[in-house]
N, C-alpha and C positions, 0 to 999 in steps of 0.2 A: 872665502876661507874654505878649505877643503879637509877631507879626512886625512890623518896621517898615513903614509904608504904603508902597505901591507908588506913589510920586510921581514926576514929572519930576526928572531929576538925580540919582537914587540908581540903585544897581544891586546885584544879587546876583551875587557871584562863584563860579562852580562849577568845581572842578578835576576833571580826570578826565572832563570832560564829553564826550569822543568816542565814549563807548560806554556800555552798561550802566547801572548805577545812576545814574551821573553824568549820563548824557544824560536819564534818566527824571526826574530830580530838577530839571534844567533845564527840562524840559517842563512839570512840575508848578508850578514857581514862575512861569514864563511864563504858564500858563494862569490864574493869579492875579492877573495883571496887572504881575508884577515885570519890569524891564528886567533882563536877564541877560548877564553877561560870562563867556564859555566859555573855558576853559584846558585845554590838554592839547598833547601833541606833535604829534598828526596834523591839520594845518591843514585839509587836504581834508574830513576827517570833521567837524570843527567848523563849517566853512562849509556843510555840507550840513544840520547841525541848525539853524545860523542861519537858513537860507533857509526852513526848514521852520516854524521859530517866527514867522518874519516872514509867512509866507504864511497863517499861523493869526491874524494881527492883532497878534502881539507883537514886542518889540524885543530884538536880541541883538547884542552884539559879539563877536568873535573874537580871542583873544590866544594865539597858538602858544607854548607855554613847555615847555622841558625842566625839570620840577621836581626831576630829580635834580642839577641845576646850581645851585649856591648862589648864584652871580652872577645867573642868571636869576630866581631867586626873589627875591633882593634887589631886583631892579629891576620887580618885578610890580606893587606897590603904586604907584609913580609911573607907570607905564604906564597904569593904570586912571584915575588922576586927570587924566592929560592927554587922557584921552577926554571929559572934562568931565562926570563922573559920579563920585558918592561911594559908596564900597562899604559898604552897610549890612548886607549878609547875606555871610557866607563859608562856604561848603560846601567842606570839606576831605575830597575823596572819591578822589583819585587814589590807586592803589595797584596792588600787583602781588604775586605769591608765587613763590618757589621751590619746589622739590619733591624730597623725597628725603632721605636720612639725611645729617647734618652730615659724616660721614666721608667722604662722596662729593661734598661740596658745591665750588661754584666760588667762591673768596673774593670775586672781583670782583662776581659776580651777587649775592651774598649782602649786600655793602656798598651796591650800587646799590638793593635792594629796601629795606633800613633806612633809606637817605637819603630815598626817595620815601614809604614807609609810616610813619615815624616822626618823622625830623628836618625833613621839609618841613611837618608838621602844626604843631609847635612853633614853626618859623620863621615861617609865615605867621600864625599866631595873634599872636606876639610884634610883628608889623609892622602887623597889621589892628586888633588889640583896642584899643590906646591910643587911636586916633582915635574908636572907636565910644564908649568911656567918656567922652571928651571931649564927645562931641555928646549923651550919655545916651540913645543908642538903639543898636540892633544886635542880630544874632543870628549864633551860631556853630554849624554843624552839622558835626561830625566823625564820619566813617563808621570804625567798627570792624568786629567780626564777633562772632558768637556763640564763635568760636574765642578771643576774649579772656577766657573766663571759666574756661579750664582750659589746662595744657600741651597742646602739639600735635605729638606726635612724627611725622615724616615732613613736617612744616611748621614746624619749630621757630621759626625766624627770623620768620615770618609771624605765628604765634601770640603770640610776644613783642611783635612791633610792635603788634599789635592791643590786647594787654594794656596797653601804654604808651598808646595813644590812650584806651582806656576810663579809666584811672586819671587821666590828664591833664586829660580834659574834665570829670570829676567835681570834680577840684580846681579847675579854672577855673570851673565853676558855682558853687561856694562863693565863690570871690574876687569874682564879678561880682554877688552878691546885692545889690539896692539901688541898682545903678548904671544901670539901664534897659536892660542888655544881658544876653542869655541865653546860655548853652551847652548843647548837646544832643549826646549821643553815639548814633548809630543802630548797632545790632548786628544786622544781618541774618544769617539761616541761609542755607542753599543757595539759590541763585537761578541760573536758566539765563541767563547773560549772555555767554559766551564766556570769562569769568574763569578758569574751571577748565581749560578748553582751552589758554589762553595759558600757564599754569603748567606744563603737560605731562599733566594728567588726560585721559583718554577720558572721554566721557559716560556710556559704560556704566558704567566704574568709579566714577565719582562717583553715579550713581543706585543702583548696587549696595550703595555704602558708607552711604548714608544713606536712610532710610525716605521713601515719596513724601508723607507727612503734613508733613514738614519743609520741603518745597519751597515757595517763596512767589513769586508773579508779581512781576516787577521793577517793574511799574507800582504794585502794592500796596505794594511796599518804599519807593518813593519818596513816594507818598502818606502813609503812615505817618510817615516822617522828616520831611516839611514840616508835617503837622499837629502831631507831637509838638513841633518847634520852635516853632509858633504857640502851644501851650500851655504852652510854658515847661517841658516834661519834662526830666529830666536824662538818662535812657536810655530808648531806644525799642528794643523787641525785637519786629519782625513776626512774627506768628503764634503761636498758642497753643503749638503744640509745641515751638517754639524756646523760648518764654518757660519752658516747664517743664523743658527740658533743661538752660537755663542756671541755673536755680534748683537743680536737682538736682546739677549738677556741684559746687555749694558745699557740698554735704553728704556727697559720697562722698569718702573719703580718696583722695589722690592715688597712695598705694601700691598701691590697687587700680584707680584709674581710668586711671591712665598705661599700664599692661600692656595694659588691654583696648583702648584708643585705638591703641597701636602695633600690635596684631594687626588691627586693622581697616583701618588706613590702607592704600590701595591702593599707595602708594609703597615701602612697607615688607614688603609680602608677599612671602614666599620660596617 
């Protein structure tokens, strides 16, 4: 199963495209000839990326959208169609994380994270997949994390959201077999994108908590995700060390793993 052909009148929709993995995936798709529709809250960042893609010979549209807003999400598919393009590829990359113990959490921040990281993924898939199945072509790339493979004390809500994305996408993959549409979940490990800093990590704490061998360049993550989508893979984990860690987490009992993870997490150190 390969990506739909990058022909006129079709587009690849990338959420969270204003920075980090999202912008890298948008560049990777554009470099392969795909028209891209860039979705995120920060219009100025999206426009900068669109201008960069256009200067390199690609085509990009900008649709500023707050994916925490259910009405805005509901309107997104129609806005894309109104551009005169058909969404053949959907990349659900938008995401954020809170940081710290649940006992000290902000309920509004937690619900906002769950809305963007989990609910928006299911919402957009429910709106975009039917048309893809009807056309017998399409590809979904949902971005999770290696944090999806085990509990994540210190980022409990984030880990749970990514576990949802992992399970949801695997089920979607199974449902789409034989339809001409494919679904892939990208599970990156640590990447220097500014994501951790936005959540409240210092760069030093993040690097101290995770060994250098686990860090993967954002361009390599984007390339692995798009190549995995093109090959019809169900799960893509960039980096040998991250694949090994994900596999190991399945065999270590949680009664041993969870206390170790809690001790190591910078937000829970006392």
